[in-house]
N, C-alpha and C positions, 0 to 999 in steps of 0.2 A: 386288147385284152379279154381274155376269157370270163373274169370274175370283176365285180366292181372294185374301185379303188377307194378304200374307206379311209377318209382323212377327216373323221369328226370323232376322234377318241378322247377330247376333251369334254364331249357330253357323254359318251359311254363308249365301253370297250366290249369287244368279243370274249366270250367265256373260254378260258384256257381248258382244253380237253383233261387235262391233268386234275383241275380243279373239278371238273363234272364229276370224275371218277371218285373222288374221296367224299363228295357229298353224297352220291348214290346209295350207300348203305343207310343211312339216316332219313332216308324216304321210304325205303322198303324193308329192311332188317330192323335196325334199332331206331324205331321211330317214336319212342316214349317221350314224355314231358320232363325235364330235367329237373325233377322236384326232390326235395330231401323227404317229404312226406310220407311217400308210399313205401321207398325202400326197395322195390322191386327191380329185376335186372334191367328192364327197359328204360327206367327212369334212371338207373345208375349208370348206364352208358351213355346216356344222353348228357349226364351232369359230367362225366368224364371228359367227354368231347368238348364240352362248353369250357370247361376250365383249362383244359389243354390248349384250345384255341385263344383263350383269354392271356395266357402265358406267352403264346407267340406274339400276338399282337403288342403286348406289352413291352417285350423285349426289343420289338422293332423300332420303340421311339423312347426307349430309357427309361419306362415306367415301371411301377410294381403293378403286379396283376389286379389288387384289389382297387387300382385306381382308372381301370378300364370299364366303361358302360357301354352295353351293346345298345344300338338304336336301329332304326329303318333306313338310315342313310344319313348323307351330309347335312340335308333341311333339317331333318329332325335334330340332329347334334347341334347345328347351330342355335337353333330354337331354344334348346334346354341350356346351352352354355350361356344364352343373353337373357333369356326371360328367368331361367332357374336363379341365378344371383339377385336379379333384381326383384322378384317375388319374396326372395329370403332376407333382404335387407332393404327396408323402406327408408332407412335413415339417409342413404345415399342416393340421389337421383339424377346424376349427371352421367352420361354415356358418350365414348368417343370410337368414331369410326373413320373409315375413309370414303371419299366419293366413288371410288371405284371397286367397292366391295359386291359379293355375289348378293342377288336379292333376297336370298333366303337370311341375310345379317341386315341388308337396309329396309327390307320391310318388317322385319321383327322390331328394330329400334325405333322407325316410323309409328308403329303401333303403340309402342311403350312411350312414345310423345303424347299420344292422344290421351294417355292415363294419368300425365302430370310429369312424367320424366322429361330432363332436357338433353338434348343432344349436340354435339360438335362432329362437325364432317371436315376431315383434314383435307387440304389439296393436295394435288400430285404433280410432280413436274411434266414437262412433255415426253418422258419415257415410261412414267406411271409410279414413279418413287414416291413416298409419301414426304412431307416436310417434318423433320424431325424437331426442328426448333419450334414450329407450330404445336405439335404435339407436347413438348415440354411447357409452352405457355398456356395450353387448353386444360392440363390437368389440374384441378384444384380439391380443396378438402371435401367436395361434394361428389368428386370422382368415383364412382362405383367400378366402372370396368371399361377397358380399352380393346376394341375387337379391329384386328389387322389380319388379313388374309396373308398367306407365306408367298403364294404366286397367284396372279390373277388370272382368270378363266378365259379370258379373251385375248389378251398381249403377253400373256406369260412373263410379266414383270416379277422378279423375286425379291423381295422385301428383305432387308437386314432385321431378321427377327430376333437375333441375338442382342443387338442394341436398342431395339424396341423393349424388349424384354428386361433390359437392365434399368432402362428409364422408368418403366412400370414398377419394377421391383423397388427401385430406390425411393419412388414416390409413394410407395404402399397401396397401389390399385391392383386390381384383378388384369390379367391379361389374358384374352382368348385369340387363338388363332385358327383360323378357317384353313386346315391344311389339305382339302380335298383334292386339289390340283397337283400339288406337290408332293404327297406321300409317296414313299418308295422311289421317287426320282431325285429328292433331295435329302441328304441326311438329316434327320430329326433328334435331338435329344432334348426332352422337355424339360430337364433338370439344368442341363447347361444354358438353355435359352431362356431360364426364367418363365416358363410359359405356365400358366394354372390350369387352363382348358384350351383343347385341341380338339378339332373336328375333322374325322376321315371318313372315308366311304369305299364301298368295295368295288362298284361296277366301274369304277375309273381304272382300276388295276388288274383287270381281267378276272375279276371274280363277280359272284352273283348279284343281280339288282335285288335291292330291298333289304341291304343290311349295311351298317356302318357302326361308328364307334365315337365314344367322347372320352378323352382322358379329362380326368378332374384329379388334381392334386390333392393329396390327402390334407383335410382341414378345411377346405373350400367348402361354404354352405351353399346347398341348392334346394329350392323346393320343387318336387316334381311336377311335370306336366301331365303326366298319367296316372291317376290316382288307381289303386287297386290292391294288389298284395305285396310281397316283398322281393320281387324278383329285380335282379341289377342293384342289389344293395339298397332296396326300396325308393331308388329313382327313376326307373323305369318300368312299371308293372307291365304284365302281359307275358304269355308264353315266349321265351326266345326261340328265335329262328335257328333251330339247330344246323340243319344243311345249309343254311346260308353263312352262319358263322364259322362253320369248318371250312367251307369254299374260301370264305375270306382268309382265313388264316393261311390256306395253302397257297393262295395266291401270291401273298406277301413272301411265304418261304421260297417259292421258284423263282423270284425277280433275281437277275444278276446284273452286275457293271456291264457286262458285255453288251447286254439288250441296250441299256441307256446310252452307251457310247455309239452303238449302230443309229440310233433315233437321232442322235446329235449331228452325226455325219449326214444322214438324209437330210435333216432340218437345214444345215447350212448349205447342203447343196442345192435343194429347193429353193430356199430363201434368195442366194446368189442370183440363181437363173431367172426367177420372177421379176427381181429388181431390176434386171436388164430389159424389162419392157417399159418402153417410154410413159411417162406422166405416172409413176408408181413410186410409193413410198412405205417404209417400213413402219408399223407401228408396235411401239415398245422396243427396249434395249435389245443390243446383241450381245454375243458370246455367254459367259458364264451366269451372267445377271439375267438369263432369259431361260424359261424352261426348255429342255432338252428336245420337246416333240411340238414345239409352238412355232407357228409362221402365221403372221397377221400382217396383210398388204392391203392398202389403199390403192385402187385404180382409180383414176380420175377420168370423168367424162362418159361413166358408165354407171348403171345401178346394179347392184349386188344380188339383189332377187332374179335379175335376167340372166346374170353370170350363173349364179346356182343353178337355176333349171336348165340352162344349156349345158353345163357339165355334168349335172344328174342324166340327163340324155344319154350322154357320151360313158357313162359308168363311173363318175368320180363324185363322191359325196363330200361336200364340203360345207361351211355355214357362213352366212353373212351378217354383218353388224354384229348384233348381240344374239348368243345363243337363246337367251332367254326371251327375246323380244322379235323373233323372226317371223312371228306371225302377226306383226302389226308394222305401221310404218313409223313407229317411234324410233329415233336413231339410238343407238348405243350409248347409254351414260357414260360407259368407260371411254369411248373414242372422243366425246365431248369434254370429258374431265381432263383429256391431254390438252386442251385448248383448240381442238380441231372442230372443222365447220359440220353442218349437217350432210353435206354432200360428201365428206370425208367418210363418214361413218356409213352411209348408205352404200359408199363403193368399196368398203373394207370386206375381205373377205379371210375366213381363219381357217388354216388347213393344220390340223392337230394329227400327230402320227401317233403309231404303236410299235411294238416290237414285231408286229407281222408285216408290216411295210416292206417294199423292196425297192432298190434303186432303180429296176425296169418301171416300177410304179410311178417314180417321180419323174422318169423320162417322159412317159405318157402323160402324165400330168402336166408337166410343164409345156409340152406341145400344144395340147388342147387349150390350157389357159391363155396362151399366147394367141391361138387362132378364134376363140372366142371374144377375147377383148378387142381383137382386131377388126371383127365383125360387127361386134355391137357398137363400136364407136362410130362406124359407118352411118349406122343409122340411129344413133343415140341423140334424142330430145335434149340432152345436157351439152349445152354448147362450149366449144373450147375458147 
């Protein structure tokens, strides 16, 4: 291969050239601040771009424009979605989430526990689906919010958000959805799904880094995390990132179903071929209950770090265990929550695709993964 095979799109994606082009004028021509105060042309142009982008993003999830708050990305959106209601309503101090959430959800909830909040962590089955009966049993009169991701960042499991939303709506509790991984890959209708708060991010969908958004259903009370002026309806002070926001909206606009089907075909081809390697197993579900671009496979008798480095030398970029823990020896909390062992987590590899990947790249990856696994098992200290 002449160029690297990038299979880490669940972490971040390449910026689409069309996105870069629409961003360019707001760096070099109309670079004013989108404020109402001054009324000059530069500010008005920036304000126009801001609100046009807000409308595009709201339309993509079935929301009203005034329900979309721009942030710096998924992590900030998750923080605001959980801390915001917690700070605004001290009468209810019980939170519910799952054991396989992103750390930007889990760590916020753990932090709130240290201030007096209580939390319940939902179990998942062997494919990563939460226990809906446990959810119903955990909700009580003290429950403020339930936070469950739409799709998992490591194993691609897609939760039944509509059913979870119905449970929360019936019980009168707020429902937050981390949709950073699923956004644009799975249809989202915040009203139909009874979602109160929804986190999304630009750089997962071939938009720029440093920008995201939080949907806040009309009537939901939040306390801002960043105090200052009146930006973003008073919920997120600071000058908006106009080039990033414009790029975010463009990235959404140019996504099409053909690209999703292309990723799905490559996913299934790669998955089937890699599972032909002896002593391998799939982490997560198959078919429509899995993200179209996610393959996560545990290879026994090898260390994931070694596989990653050998593939990197061959120009194949993947992740091992948890993308959030790859710099430590801690096993993935997601893999362990499935009921698997530490060695399963350390031997797990995630291959996450984008619209730019090709069948030729899949063949190159399959060949090299097979070679690397075979070589490493010969010298592996992990006994058979």
